[in-house]
C-alpha positions as a Markdown table, in Angstrom:
| # | Residue | x | y | z |
|---|---|---|---|---|
| 1 | Met | 0.0 | 0.0 | 0.0 |
| 2 | Thr | 2.8 | 2.4 | 0.8 |
| 3 | Glu | 4.3 | 1.8 | -2.7 |
| 4 | Lys | 1.0 | 2.9 | -4.2 |
| 5 | Leu | 0.8 | 6.0 | -2.0 |
| 6 | Phe | 4.4 | 7.1 | -2.0 |
| 7 | Gly | 6.0 | 5.4 | -5.0 |
| 8 | Pro | 6.9 | 7.3 | -8.2 |
| 9 | Leu | 3.9 | 8.3 | -10.2 |
| 10 | Arg | 5.7 | 7.4 | -13.5 |
| 11 | Thr | 5.4 | 3.7 | -12.5 |
| 12 | Arg | 1.6 | 3.9 | -12.0 |
| 13 | Pro | -1.0 | 3.5 | -14.8 |
| 14 | Trp | -1.9 | 6.8 | -16.5 |
| 15 | Pro | -5.5 | 7.0 | -15.1 |
| 16 | Glu | -4.1 | 6.7 | -11.6 |
| 17 | Arg | -1.4 | 9.4 | -12.3 |
| 18 | Trp | -3.9 | 11.9 | -13.7 |
| 19 | Leu | -6.5 | 11.2 | -11.0 |
| 20 | Thr | -3.8 | 11.7 | -8.3 |
| 21 | Arg | -2.8 | 15.0 | -9.9 |
| 22 | Leu | -6.4 | 16.1 | -10.2 |
| 23 | Leu | -7.0 | 15.3 | -6.6 |
| 24 | Gly | -4.0 | 17.3 | -5.6 |
| 25 | Ala | -5.2 | 20.3 | -7.6 |
| 26 | Thr | -8.6 | 19.9 | -6.0 |
| 27 | Leu | -7.1 | 19.9 | -2.6 |
| 28 | Ala | -5.1 | 23.0 | -3.3 |
| 29 | Val | -8.3 | 24.8 | -4.5 |
| 30 | Ala | -10.2 | 23.6 | -1.4 |
| 31 | Val | -7.5 | 24.7 | 1.0 |
| 32 | Tyr | -7.3 | 28.1 | -0.7 |
| 33 | Leu | -11.1 | 28.6 | -0.6 |
| 34 | Leu | -11.3 | 27.4 | 3.1 |
| 35 | Cys | -8.5 | 29.6 | 4.3 |
| 36 | Leu | -9.1 | 32.7 | 2.2 |
| 37 | Pro | -12.8 | 33.1 | 1.6 |
| 38 | Trp | -13.9 | 35.7 | -0.8 |
| 39 | Asp | -17.1 | 37.1 | -2.1 |
| 40 | Leu | -17.6 | 37.9 | -5.8 |
| 41 | Arg | -20.4 | 40.3 | -5.0 |
| 42 | Asn | -17.9 | 42.9 | -4.0 |
| 43 | Arg | -19.7 | 44.6 | -1.1 |
| 44 | Val | -18.1 | 46.5 | 1.7 |
| 45 | Glu | -18.0 | 45.0 | 5.2 |
| 46 | Phe | -19.5 | 48.0 | 6.9 |
| 47 | Pro | -20.5 | 51.5 | 5.7 |
| 48 | Gly | -17.5 | 53.7 | 5.0 |
| 49 | Ser | -15.1 | 50.8 | 4.7 |
| 50 | Leu | -12.6 | 50.7 | 1.8 |
| 51 | Ser | -12.2 | 47.0 | 2.1 |
| 52 | Glu | -14.5 | 44.9 | -0.1 |
| 53 | Thr | -13.4 | 41.5 | 1.0 |
| 54 | Thr | -12.8 | 39.6 | 4.2 |
| 55 | Pro | -9.3 | 40.3 | 5.3 |
| 56 | Ala | -6.9 | 37.3 | 5.5 |
| 57 | Ala | -6.1 | 36.3 | 9.1 |
| 58 | Gly | -2.7 | 35.1 | 10.2 |
| 59 | Pro | -3.8 | 31.6 | 11.3 |
| 60 | Ala | -5.6 | 31.1 | 8.0 |
| 61 | Leu | -2.5 | 32.1 | 6.0 |
| 62 | Ala | -0.4 | 29.8 | 8.1 |
| 63 | Val | -2.7 | 26.8 | 7.5 |
| 64 | Leu | -2.8 | 27.6 | 3.8 |
| 65 | Gly | 1.1 | 27.8 | 3.7 |
| 66 | Val | 1.5 | 24.5 | 5.6 |
| 67 | Ala | -1.1 | 22.7 | 3.4 |
| 68 | Leu | 0.5 | 23.9 | 0.2 |
| 69 | Val | 4.0 | 23.0 | 1.3 |
| 70 | Ala | 2.8 | 19.5 | 2.4 |
| 71 | Leu | 1.1 | 19.0 | -1.0 |
| 72 | Ala | 4.2 | 20.3 | -2.8 |
| 73 | Ala | 6.4 | 17.9 | -0.8 |
| 74 | Tyr | 4.1 | 15.0 | -1.6 |
| 75 | Phe | 4.1 | 15.6 | -5.3 |
| 76 | Gly | 7.8 | 16.5 | -5.3 |
| 77 | His | 8.5 | 13.2 | -3.8 |
| 78 | Arg | 6.3 | 11.3 | -6.3 |
| 79 | Asp | 6.5 | 13.1 | -9.6 |
| 80 | Ala | 8.8 | 15.1 | -11.9 |
| 81 | Leu | 9.8 | 18.6 | -10.7 |
| 82 | Ala | 7.3 | 20.7 | -12.8 |
| 83 | Trp | 4.2 | 18.8 | -11.7 |
| 84 | Pro | 4.1 | 20.1 | -8.1 |
| 85 | Leu | 4.3 | 23.6 | -9.6 |
| 86 | Leu | 1.4 | 22.9 | -12.0 |
| 87 | Val | -0.7 | 20.9 | -9.4 |
| 88 | Val | -0.1 | 22.9 | -6.3 |
| 89 | Ala | 0.8 | 26.5 | -7.3 |
| 90 | Val | -1.3 | 27.2 | -10.3 |
| 91 | Pro | -4.8 | 26.6 | -8.8 |
| 92 | Pro | -4.4 | 29.1 | -5.9 |
| 93 | Ala | -2.8 | 31.6 | -8.3 |
| 94 | Thr | -5.7 | 31.3 | -10.7 |
| 95 | Leu | -8.2 | 31.8 | -7.9 |
| 96 | Met | -6.3 | 34.8 | -6.6 |
| 97 | Tyr | -6.3 | 36.3 | -10.1 |
| 98 | Val | -10.1 | 35.8 | -10.5 |
| 99 | Ser | -10.6 | 37.3 | -7.0 |
| 100 | Phe | -8.5 | 40.4 | -7.8 |
| 101 | Arg | -10.0 | 40.7 | -11.3 |
| 102 | Ser | -13.6 | 40.7 | -10.0 |
| 103 | His | -13.1 | 43.9 | -8.0 |
| 104 | Pro | -14.2 | 47.2 | -9.4 |
| 105 | Glu | -11.4 | 49.6 | -10.5 |
| 106 | Pro | -11.1 | 52.1 | -7.7 |
| 107 | Pro | -9.5 | 52.4 | -5.1 |
| 108 | Asp | -6.8 | 49.7 | -5.7 |
| 109 | Ala | -7.0 | 49.0 | -9.5 |
| 110 | Gly | -3.3 | 49.8 | -10.1 |
| 111 | Val | -2.0 | 47.7 | -7.2 |
| 112 | Trp | -3.7 | 44.3 | -7.8 |
| 113 | Pro | -1.6 | 43.1 | -10.8 |
| 114 | Leu | 1.6 | 43.7 | -8.8 |
| 115 | Thr | 0.1 | 42.1 | -5.7 |
| 116 | Trp | -1.0 | 39.0 | -7.7 |
| 117 | Ala | 2.4 | 38.7 | -9.4 |
| 118 | Phe | 4.3 | 39.0 | -6.0 |
| 119 | Phe | 2.1 | 36.4 | -4.2 |
| 120 | Thr | 2.2 | 34.0 | -7.3 |
| 121 | Leu | 6.0 | 34.1 | -7.2 |
| 122 | Val | 6.0 | 33.5 | -3.4 |
| 123 | Ile | 3.7 | 30.5 | -3.8 |
| 124 | Ala | 5.6 | 29.1 | -6.8 |
| 125 | Ala | 9.0 | 29.5 | -5.0 |
| 126 | Gly | 7.7 | 27.8 | -1.9 |
| 127 | Val | 6.3 | 25.0 | -3.9 |
| 128 | Leu | 9.6 | 24.5 | -5.9 |
| 129 | Val | 11.7 | 24.6 | -2.7 |
| 130 | Ala | 9.4 | 22.1 | -0.9 |
| 131 | Ala | 9.3 | 19.8 | -4.0 |
| 132 | Ser | 13.1 | 19.9 | -4.4 |
| 133 | Val | 13.7 | 19.1 | -0.7 |
| 134 | Ala | 11.2 | 16.2 | -0.9 |
| 135 | Arg | 12.9 | 14.8 | -4.0 |
| 136 | Gly | 16.0 | 14.3 | -1.8 |
| 137 | Phe | 14.1 | 11.8 | 0.3 |
| 138 | Arg | 13.4 | 9.4 | -2.6 |
| 139 | Ser | 14.6 | 5.9 | -2.1 |
| 140 | Glu | 15.8 | 5.5 | -5.7 |
| 141 | Thr | 18.0 | 7.9 | -7.6 |
| 142 | Val | 16.6 | 8.5 | -11.0 |
| 143 | Glu | 17.6 | 11.1 | -13.6 |
| 144 | Glu | 14.4 | 12.7 | -14.7 |
| 145 | Gly | 13.2 | 15.5 | -17.0 |
| 146 | Trp | 11.1 | 18.4 | -15.8 |
| 147 | Val | 7.7 | 17.1 | -16.7 |
| 148 | Thr | 7.8 | 13.7 | -18.3 |
| 149 | Gly | 9.9 | 11.9 | -15.7 |
| 150 | Ala | 12.3 | 10.6 | -18.4 |
| 151 | Gln | 15.7 | 11.9 | -19.1 |
| 152 | Gly | 15.6 | 14.1 | -22.2 |
| 153 | Ser | 17.9 | 13.4 | -25.1 |
| 154 | Ser | 20.1 | 16.1 | -26.6 |
């Protein structure tokens, strides 16, 4: 059973590989939505407030970070290096983009693209670091490509 849960994904049948990756992306989306709830109706919290969404709390951000790092380590241990980035970092970055894009222009219209880019880079860097560290704990040493899991030919 541990071979099936922690063994390399390249040795598993393709439906299992893709279902595992889909489950990982779904978990990344679920954790993001649970930790950073947002409302697409864009209404203020109370009269006179400039904030249109629920502010992110410190504990929620910590839970989000720990969950994304754990997912990245899991997929870094099992898969090629680019897959944790695609499975773990892209879904939250996409949701953050949709959230920022849904806001009306004033008062922070010029700031959201920079904010989105910064936090996307932070998430991606954290995922790559966690995945790289987890790859060091593999039981077998295999030369792999970025995505395919096979050594590329030059």
